[in-house]
Phi, psi and omega in degrees: 000314180298322184293319182300307184301319178302314182295318177296322179298317182294314180294324170303313179298313176304313181298317180300312184292323177297316180293326180291323178295319177297316182303313180305327181281350181290130181230140174241118182262139184242127175224161179202162180143223190312136182278326184308313179273009186305313176304320181279335171297313181296322177293322177295321179297315179295314181289325183289326183288332174293322181280334182223088184294343178278351177249127176246134181245118178251128177235121183263117177272092187245356182110152182303312179304317177295324176295316173305311177300318184293325176286324178297319184280351179065036182252357178232164177270334173206158182232154180239143181211134173283320176263136177305150176297128176277179193303310183303312179297320177292322178295320182292335178269011175102002176104153183300324189295337176267006186237164168232121176233109187235154170294134175264325181189166178243160177204170183240152172250129187245153178269095180269145183217161181231087178225105187302135179084357178255095186268342184225083185267143174238137181219157173234164179315304182305318178292321176296321174304312182293328174300312181283351174267355183077020180265329172252120188241350180237145182293344180257018176306147182301326181296317179286324179294326177295333180270349184231061183298134178094345184281146179265096181266126181282159177275067189236138184295138174268126175248119180266120182264138179223159174287137174263350182258166172288136184200159173290327176297313171309312184304305176311301186298311182292327171293322179293317180287330174290336172283332178261353182221112176292330178295313180295323183293324179287317190267337183239312176082194189240140173166172182283338174215129182223169175260119175270148183290345182188204173091193181244128187264150177211140185274123177071170172305328180297320179286326179292313179304313179297321182297315181295320181297320191279334188230120180299140179095354185270143169238147182202154180263119180222163173287151188311312183306319184295318182295317180294313181295335177259009178056041178266128172299150172217158191278155165279137181248147178280126183267179184298338177269009177078012179262134176281130187226130169284144176291123178216169174305310181301316184289327179285322171299322175300322175295324177293320178300323182294341187269353186305321183299331176281352186271075185281335184273152179275335182245345178242093183266065182254137179205149180273139177257345182285141175060038183277149176297164178120131183297328183265358185279133174281130190277346181250071186220169177199158168279162167238145192245152171248140185234128175225168174277138177302311177272098190279008172293349175294337175288340182056033180199109179296324178295316174306310181309305182302315181299320181301314185294310188300319182293320178295320181296321183289313185303321186268010174230278182296324179298338183291338178297343179269349189302305187303319187287353179244024175069026175252167171249130184286161175294142177292163178307321184288324181294313180310313182302318185286326177299316176302315180297322172301317181292330181292345180284341183302137181261110188280315184086185184261000000 
């Protein structure tokens, strides 16, 4: 009897130790930042958990600035940002040499519009800049007519909708217009939050989308998913090679491929996608980025450090197959290869 009790105790202890071991291997990764990639980050988290049930990924969509602050303060395992970290942000986080910042996925900003009967609109950067500067005020203006020969353009007032909040979308849009219009650069400039001389303001993509939906004659810049979900038409844009291109996964990936030459660093792979050369390149596009520390001993958990790198390697290769169905553009194969090389630099520890 004593032998049986002893055996049961031993077996119970072994089972407890086994369960404790399994629990010790469970890892939760915490990330926060940009709102633009949140839908695909949530999808990646769910799909990765199916493949690796012991790894849970929690991502808080709080904005690019919040993500950069969180990674700088070392309160998250990774951060997301639509705008690459600037010099001051890098220095505050200990310098570029101590970070890995890589593209996670790419996306387009589209010029959505509400003009009854106008199904196929063409625009170029200088004309968009003049619309937002209040210099082009009617849909039948000569500048728009020249880009749309044969189109029936109404004598309708243009209302330009813009973001009132700080955002990566503002950063992309204002950088693009500042590159193609010296007047816009001088009067409005570049930034996550800027002052437009007029037009209609809206908070977030939701606010701009609502402004376009509710008022005839309105045009606004929003991320592709918001235009598609709300069935808003959007313009083809004239690119640097003089071709009119509709935003698509292929057109955004083409812009990303053209940006590879700008990725000189091995660990900070940031590059502008707007106004890139190439007949197929969509000119109003951008990467969104994931940021981690190169030395992942800051996480104080080797299992977590390994899980972060493994998850990001999966997301930037296999995870790219989910991008197009969610209105994002996958990283081109060459960009994926550079991202993998950068992630290989991470020091995981023992």
